Each structure stands twice: as C-alpha cells, then as structure tokens.
Residue, then its C-alpha position, 0 to 999 in steps of 0.5 A: m045702517t044707522k050712523p052709530a052702527l056705521r061709525g062702529s063698523m068703520q072704526n073696527l075696519l080701520r083698526t085692522i089696517p097697519p098704521e104705516t098704511f095711513h102714512h103711505e096714503g097721506l103721501a099718495l094724497i099729494e099725487s092726487l093733488t097734482g094738477l087738481p084745479a082746486w089745489n092750484q086755485y086756492q091760496t088758503v087751505l084749511l087742514f086738520f091734524s090727523m088722528d088715529l085711524e085717519i089718513d096722515t095729513g102731515p105730508l099735505f101740511e108740509s106741501a101746502l107750507s112749501l108752496g107758500k099757501n096760507v094754512f089754517m088748522p082747527k082748534i076745538s073750544g066747547s062745541t065750537m071749532e075755529f081755525y087758526r093760521c099754523t106754520g108748524e107749531w102746535k100743542i095737544g088740545t081738546y080730545g087729544i087733537r093737535e092744534p095750533y098755538p092759541a096765540a095764532e092768527p084766526l081765520t077771517p072772511a078776508d082769508f077766503p076763498a079757501l079749500i077746506f079738507v074734511p076728515g071722515l070715517a066714511f064717504d060715498l060717491r055723492g059726497r056725503r060723509l060720516g064724521r065722528g058724530k060731534g058735528f064740528y065740521d057741519r056747524f063750521l061749514a054752516g057758518l060760511d054762507s057768505v064766503p066762497f070755499c070748496t070742500a075736499g074729503v080725504c080718505l082711504h079707498c076702503q072708506v068709500l062706500p056705496s051709500v052713507p046715511s045723511d041728515p038735512w044738516d050734514y054737509s057733503v064734500d065737493l071733492l073726494l080724494y083717495h088712492k086705489d090703484k092710482p090716486e083719485a080725485l073725484h069732483l062730486 
C-alpha cells in the first residue's frame, strides 16, 4: 500500500475510535514508562502536543514536568520545526497545533542527550513510522547527527501494523510505546 493510501486508511480507522480512548491511552502511556530505562536515563524530553486522532500526550507532559525534566515542544515555521522549552504555557500555531510561546528558550546542543517522542499515524515492529506526510520530524532528526538521542513512537495498539512503507530519508524509532492488554514498551 502506498503512503498516501495508508494515511487515508489509518485516519479513517482512527476516526471510528471514541475521543475518550485517546485520553485513556495517554494515561496508560505513563504506565509504559515506569521502569523504562530511557525514561529514567534522559533529563531532557522532546514531546509534542497531541492533535486530533493522536494519543493524548497531556499526561506525559505533566508527568515529565512533575519529575523535573527539561521539556521541549515543537514550533512549526514554514517547512522547519524547532523545539522550545515549555512549562505549560502555549498558543495555537501553524496547522492549528499548540506550541510553546515564541519567547521560550530554544533547544540547544547543550540540552542533549534527549528522549524524543515522535507522533505517527502508523508504526511497525521494525520501528518504521508513517507520519502525516510533511516530513517535519524526519528533517528535524536528520539535523541531530552530532548529539545523542533516543526516539520513542507513541500510539494506540491498532496503529501497530505488520509493515509500514518507508523511504531512505524516513527515520525509524528506537522504542515503540503502546497499550494492548498491558502497557508495552518495545526496544526496536
């Protein structure tokens, strides 16, 4: 299946899921992180504010802040995505996505190593992900060649597929976090 066809199929599937499920799965995500070495190892966390049809990252954001982690959230400008420190204040930005206030402190190489949470419409068990098609995360991750980081995909169980189409420029995730019968954290 092509990427555009799979995107459409996954969006249609996710539209059938009750909105409260995305919030409940966001709460379950916190359970997945308990005892996960990467969560305990990294003081800097790069998160995203969830959009419609994405697992609710609000509980994860609150947990990271309560643990004293340095939390950075993305801001889109043109075809670029940059991360800024976020302590809870945000505004609606490009594509209707919440983002930290522009006066926030930008992410620098000194903030690494970092655990980077990555959204996606679909993932497979080899870590390949299907994003929304704009390439923001792939371009951002490509620019991090000189700093240590670990990527973690977060999703619902129904978003884990046997295979996801991939191109040479697509970045795979190192960990995949989802909830089935019990929280799962897969090291890929």
